[in-house]
NUPA-975499 format. One line per 8 residues: for each residue x, y, z negated of C-alpha. Coordinates in nm, 2 decimals, padded with zeros to 4 digits. Example, Ala and Ser with C-alpha at 12.3 -4.5 7.8 and 13.67 -1.06 7.14 Angstrom:
REM residues 2
01.23,-00.45,-00.78 ~ 01.37,-00.11,-00.71 .
REM end
This chain:
REM residues 364
-00.30,-05.56,05.13 ~ -00.27,-05.51,04.75 ~ 00.11,-05.52,04.78 ~ 00.10,-05.25,05.04 ~ -00.12,-05.03,04.82 ~ 00.11,-05.08,04.53 ~ 00.41,-04.99,04.74 ~ 00.24,-04.66,04.85 .
00.18,-04.58,04.48 ~ 00.55,-04.65,04.39 ~ 00.67,-04.45,04.69 ~ 00.44,-04.16,04.61 ~ 00.56,-04.16,04.25 ~ 00.92,-04.15,04.36 ~ 00.85,-03.87,04.60 ~ 00.68,-03.68,04.32 .
00.98,-03.72,04.09 ~ 01.21,-03.62,04.36 ~ 01.00,-03.31,04.44 ~ 00.99,-03.22,04.07 ~ 01.37,-03.26,04.04 ~ 01.42,-03.00,04.31 ~ 01.22,-02.74,04.13 ~ 01.40,-02.50,03.90 .
01.40,-02.56,03.53 ~ 01.24,-02.30,03.31 ~ 01.46,-01.99,03.30 ~ 01.65,-02.08,03.62 ~ 01.64,-01.88,03.94 ~ 01.45,-02.07,04.20 ~ 01.61,-02.16,04.53 ~ 01.55,-01.90,04.80 .
01.33,-02.02,05.09 ~ 01.49,-02.15,05.40 ~ 01.49,-01.88,05.67 ~ 01.53,-01.96,06.04 ~ 01.87,-01.83,06.17 ~ 01.82,-01.63,06.49 ~ 01.98,-01.76,06.80 ~ 02.15,-01.42,06.86 .
02.21,-01.13,06.63 ~ 02.12,-00.79,06.79 ~ 02.21,-00.45,06.66 ~ 02.12,-00.10,06.79 ~ 02.32,00.22,06.81 ~ 02.20,00.48,06.57 ~ 02.25,00.85,06.64 ~ 02.24,01.07,06.33 .
02.17,01.40,06.50 ~ 01.82,01.43,06.37 ~ 01.86,01.66,06.07 ~ 01.71,02.00,05.97 ~ 01.78,02.27,06.23 ~ 01.97,02.03,06.46 ~ 02.04,02.18,06.80 ~ 01.95,01.83,06.94 .
01.58,01.90,06.87 ~ 01.53,02.11,07.18 ~ 01.22,02.28,07.29 ~ 01.18,02.06,07.60 ~ 01.21,01.75,07.39 ~ 00.95,01.86,07.15 ~ 00.70,02.01,07.40 ~ 00.74,01.78,07.70 .
00.82,01.44,07.56 ~ 00.58,01.38,07.27 ~ 00.59,01.00,07.31 ~ 00.95,01.01,07.17 ~ 00.86,01.19,06.85 ~ 00.91,00.95,06.55 ~ 00.62,00.89,06.32 ~ 00.82,01.08,06.05 .
00.87,01.38,06.27 ~ 01.18,01.49,06.45 ~ 01.39,01.51,06.13 ~ 01.47,01.15,06.03 ~ 01.79,01.20,05.83 ~ 01.60,01.17,05.50 ~ 01.61,00.89,05.24 ~ 01.25,00.79,05.29 .
01.28,00.78,05.67 ~ 01.60,00.57,05.65 ~ 01.44,00.32,05.41 ~ 01.15,00.29,05.65 ~ 01.37,00.25,05.95 ~ 01.57,-00.03,05.79 ~ 01.25,-00.22,05.72 ~ 01.12,-00.17,06.07 .
01.44,-00.28,06.23 ~ 01.48,-00.59,06.01 ~ 01.11,-00.68,06.05 ~ 01.15,-00.67,06.43 ~ 01.45,-00.91,06.41 ~ 01.74,-00.67,06.44 ~ 02.06,-00.76,06.25 ~ 02.26,-00.44,06.23 .
02.29,-00.07,06.31 ~ 02.60,00.07,06.47 ~ 02.63,00.43,06.36 ~ 02.79,00.70,06.58 ~ 03.06,00.85,06.36 ~ 03.19,01.20,06.42 ~ 03.46,01.42,06.29 ~ 03.56,01.78,06.34 .
03.91,01.85,06.47 ~ 03.92,02.16,06.24 ~ 03.80,01.97,05.94 ~ 03.88,01.60,05.91 ~ 03.63,01.53,05.63 ~ 03.32,01.33,05.70 ~ 03.10,01.62,05.62 ~ 02.93,01.65,05.95 .
02.55,01.64,05.94 ~ 02.54,01.36,06.20 ~ 02.73,01.14,05.96 ~ 02.48,01.18,05.68 ~ 02.27,00.90,05.82 ~ 02.55,00.65,05.73 ~ 02.55,00.77,05.37 ~ 02.17,00.75,05.36 .
02.19,00.39,05.48 ~ 02.46,00.30,05.23 ~ 02.24,00.44,04.94 ~ 01.91,00.29,05.06 ~ 01.75,00.05,04.82 ~ 01.68,-00.20,05.10 ~ 02.02,-00.17,05.28 ~ 02.10,-00.54,05.24 .
01.83,-00.62,05.50 ~ 02.08,-00.50,05.77 ~ 02.45,-00.49,05.84 ~ 02.62,-00.18,05.98 ~ 02.94,-00.08,06.16 ~ 03.09,00.24,06.30 ~ 03.12,00.36,06.66 ~ 03.39,00.63,06.65 .
03.27,00.89,06.90 ~ 03.61,01.00,07.01 ~ 03.51,01.15,07.35 ~ 03.61,01.50,07.45 ~ 03.57,01.74,07.16 ~ 03.63,01.47,06.91 ~ 03.97,01.33,07.03 ~ 04.17,01.11,06.80 .
04.54,01.19,06.81 ~ 04.85,01.07,06.62 ~ 04.82,01.38,06.41 ~ 04.47,01.33,06.28 ~ 04.47,00.95,06.29 ~ 04.62,00.90,05.93 ~ 04.34,01.11,05.77 ~ 04.06,00.96,05.98 .
04.14,00.60,05.92 ~ 04.10,00.65,05.55 ~ 03.73,00.72,05.60 ~ 03.69,00.41,05.81 ~ 03.86,00.19,05.55 ~ 03.63,00.32,05.28 ~ 03.33,00.20,05.48 ~ 03.49,-00.14,05.55 .
03.47,-00.21,05.17 ~ 03.09,-00.18,05.17 ~ 02.92,-00.52,05.11 ~ 02.69,-00.48,05.42 ~ 02.96,-00.38,05.67 ~ 02.94,-00.59,05.98 ~ 03.22,-00.84,06.04 ~ 03.34,-01.04,06.34 .
03.50,-01.37,06.24 ~ 03.54,-01.22,05.89 ~ 03.70,-00.90,06.01 ~ 03.53,-00.56,05.98 ~ 03.43,-00.43,06.32 ~ 03.51,-00.08,06.43 ~ 03.44,00.04,06.79 ~ 03.61,00.33,06.97 .
03.41,00.50,07.23 ~ 03.70,00.60,07.46 ~ 04.02,00.39,07.46 ~ 04.16,00.56,07.76 ~ 04.19,00.91,07.60 ~ 04.36,00.74,07.30 ~ 04.62,00.60,07.54 ~ 04.67,00.95,07.68 .
04.71,01.10,07.34 ~ 04.96,00.83,07.22 ~ 05.15,00.86,07.54 ~ 05.15,00.49,07.64 ~ 04.96,00.17,07.61 ~ 05.25,00.03,07.39 ~ 05.24,00.32,07.15 ~ 04.87,00.27,07.09 .
04.91,-00.10,07.06 ~ 05.17,-00.04,06.79 ~ 04.94,00.20,06.61 ~ 04.66,-00.06,06.61 ~ 04.91,-00.32,06.48 ~ 05.00,-00.10,06.18 ~ 04.63,-00.04,06.12 ~ 04.57,-00.41,06.11 .
04.83,-00.45,05.84 ~ 04.66,-00.17,05.63 ~ 04.33,-00.35,05.66 ~ 04.48,-00.68,05.57 ~ 04.62,-00.51,05.25 ~ 04.26,-00.45,05.15 ~ 04.20,-00.82,05.14 ~ 04.05,-00.87,05.49 .
04.19,-01.12,05.73 ~ 04.23,-00.84,05.99 ~ 04.02,-00.57,06.16 ~ 03.82,-00.63,06.47 ~ 03.90,-00.34,06.70 ~ 03.63,-00.28,06.97 ~ 03.66,-00.07,07.28 ~ 03.40,00.06,07.53 .
03.57,00.03,07.87 ~ 03.38,00.08,08.18 ~ 03.34,-00.25,08.35 ~ 03.34,-00.08,08.69 ~ 03.66,00.13,08.65 ~ 03.98,-00.01,08.80 ~ 04.17,-00.04,08.47 ~ 03.91,00.01,08.20 .
03.89,-00.35,08.08 ~ 04.26,-00.42,08.15 ~ 04.38,-00.12,07.94 ~ 04.15,-00.22,07.65 ~ 04.29,-00.57,07.66 ~ 04.65,-00.45,07.68 ~ 04.62,-00.22,07.37 ~ 04.50,-00.52,07.17 .
04.12,-00.47,07.15 ~ 03.96,-00.78,06.99 ~ 03.61,-00.69,07.13 ~ 03.49,-00.54,07.45 ~ 03.16,-00.36,07.44 ~ 03.00,-00.03,07.56 ~ 02.76,00.24,07.47 ~ 02.53,00.24,07.77 .
02.56,00.17,08.15 ~ 02.28,00.40,08.26 ~ 02.40,00.47,08.61 ~ 02.44,00.10,08.70 ~ 02.08,00.05,08.79 ~ 02.00,00.38,08.96 ~ 01.87,00.37,09.32 ~ 01.89,00.66,09.57 .
01.56,00.80,09.44 ~ 01.54,01.03,09.14 ~ 01.31,00.78,08.96 ~ 01.41,00.41,08.94 ~ 01.22,00.12,08.78 ~ 01.39,00.03,08.45 ~ 01.39,-00.34,08.56 ~ 01.68,-00.24,08.79 .
01.89,-00.17,08.49 ~ 01.83,-00.51,08.32 ~ 01.91,-00.68,08.65 ~ 02.23,-00.49,08.70 ~ 02.36,-00.56,08.35 ~ 02.29,-00.94,08.36 ~ 02.40,-01.00,08.72 ~ 02.69,-00.75,08.77 .
02.82,-00.58,08.46 ~ 02.83,-00.83,08.17 ~ 03.00,-01.10,08.39 ~ 03.30,-00.87,08.44 ~ 03.39,-00.93,08.07 ~ 03.41,-01.31,08.10 ~ 03.75,-01.47,08.06 ~ 03.93,-01.14,07.98 .
04.05,-01.27,07.64 ~ 03.87,-01.05,07.39 ~ 03.52,-01.13,07.27 ~ 03.23,-00.94,07.44 ~ 02.94,-00.78,07.26 ~ 02.72,-00.71,07.56 ~ 02.51,-00.39,07.56 ~ 02.16,-00.37,07.69 .
02.06,-00.02,07.81 ~ 01.70,-00.01,07.72 ~ 01.63,00.32,07.90 ~ 01.78,00.65,08.02 ~ 01.61,00.98,08.08 ~ 01.82,01.28,07.97 ~ 01.59,01.55,08.11 ~ 01.49,01.69,07.77 .
01.86,01.78,07.70 ~ 01.96,01.89,08.05 ~ 01.99,02.25,08.17 ~ 01.90,02.13,08.52 ~ 01.64,01.86,08.45 ~ 01.53,01.86,08.81 ~ 01.87,01.71,08.91 ~ 01.87,01.43,08.66 .
01.80,01.07,08.77 ~ 01.59,00.87,08.53 ~ 01.41,00.54,08.48 ~ 01.04,00.47,08.48 ~ 00.84,00.19,08.32 ~ 01.01,00.20,07.98 ~ 00.76,00.00,07.76 ~ 00.70,-00.29,07.53 .
00.73,-00.52,07.84 ~ 01.05,-00.37,07.96 ~ 01.21,-00.39,07.61 ~ 01.10,-00.76,07.59 ~ 01.26,-00.82,07.93 ~ 01.59,-00.65,07.84 ~ 01.62,-00.84,07.51 ~ 01.53,-01.17,07.67 .
01.81,-01.10,07.93 ~ 02.08,-01.02,07.67 ~ 01.98,-01.32,07.46 ~ 02.00,-01.55,07.77 ~ 02.35,-01.41,07.87 ~ 02.49,-01.45,07.52 ~ 02.37,-01.81,07.49 ~ 02.50,-01.89,07.84 .
02.85,-01.75,07.76 ~ 02.95,-01.89,07.42 ~ 03.32,-01.87,07.49 ~ 03.30,-01.50,07.57 ~ 03.04,-01.40,07.31 ~ 03.14,-01.35,06.94 ~ 03.10,-01.65,06.71 ~ 02.82,-01.46,06.55 .
02.65,-01.42,06.89 ~ 02.63,-01.04,06.86 ~ 02.46,-00.82,07.11 ~ 02.40,-00.44,07.11 ~ 02.10,-00.23,07.22 ~ 02.11,00.12,07.34 ~ 01.95,00.26,07.14 ~ 01.76,00.29,06.81 .
01.70,00.66,06.83 ~ 01.86,00.84,07.13 ~ 01.55,01.05,07.19 ~ 01.72,01.31,07.39 ~ 01.86,01.05,07.63 ~ 01.55,00.84,07.65 ~ 01.66,00.52,07.47 ~ 01.47,00.45,07.14 .
01.28,00.19,06.95 ~ 01.12,00.38,06.66 ~ 00.74,00.40,06.64 ~ 00.56,00.71,06.75 ~ 00.20,00.83,06.72 ~ 00.16,00.78,07.09 ~ 00.33,00.44,07.15 ~ 00.28,00.31,06.79 .
00.52,00.02,06.73 ~ 00.49,-00.13,07.08 ~ 00.86,-00.10,07.15 ~ 00.95,-00.29,06.83 ~ 00.69,-00.55,06.93 ~ 00.89,-00.58,07.25 ~ 01.20,-00.66,07.05 ~ 01.01,-00.94,06.87 .
00.88,-01.09,07.19 ~ 01.22,-01.08,07.36 ~ 01.38,-01.26,07.07 ~ 01.13,-01.55,07.07 .
REM end
């Protein structure tokens, strides 16, 4: 018994010495605490259209949908609001923002008010809490062509150099909203593939292993995914799939949307070659922006519980499909602040932070 007690003393002393040896010496920076790595890394699309005098802040949105109004007011493209949004997103467990990036075909600079949100993020004192990437909104009205491509890509390469820019397998990720209209503008799949190859070489010259080119093909169109694969997209993703869950009725439970994505849409990206960053459409209700709101279908039941259900579904799918998901296990949410279209996570005076609490619950 005495021997056993003595052994405990010796062991305790050894553990104490070992513990002390792990502590930093005076003047040294202490080791950072160990933080649990999330099983999946979710981001959210960020729409920068909420600036002073924005035409997106419509009367119907303000008067009829007060639950969507952010706690900072409708104008959120300010330094203070951006700082707060970064903290809220990171605290809820999100990993990155994907900013919608716009250009003007008459002026190829980045000086569009909707792009100011990206600059605000880049200058925020807490920016390192999140990563970010660009979604190039090249739909009708913002078409990329061989003529404007040389000027536009210089803007993107500038952002790639930012220390918090999101990477897939070490490669900066850039997402193009509409691959099909790029094929049309370049004249053929092969021409666009060649253009992407040249772009890759330019990005490699910056010191990166390559660029991860993402496309948003419709998983229900005949050639959407095939065309994206043929032009050389490294990643298949999307913006939202709002029609996929609609019923014949004008109003459909939002649970239909989550079921359609998990059971029908995301599986169509499996074994196609490129990685998939699945997108969960949290909600859709575009009536505040519609000139004919009475004809617009929409979802009901958007809430903390529905957000948690959507996030649990995308998390489950990513973990079940490791060969198709990116190595980083990335997923995307529609959306952080699409107030006019009914998909948002930011706190409001009416809903408080319940939607962000849904994110936390879904990630557990």
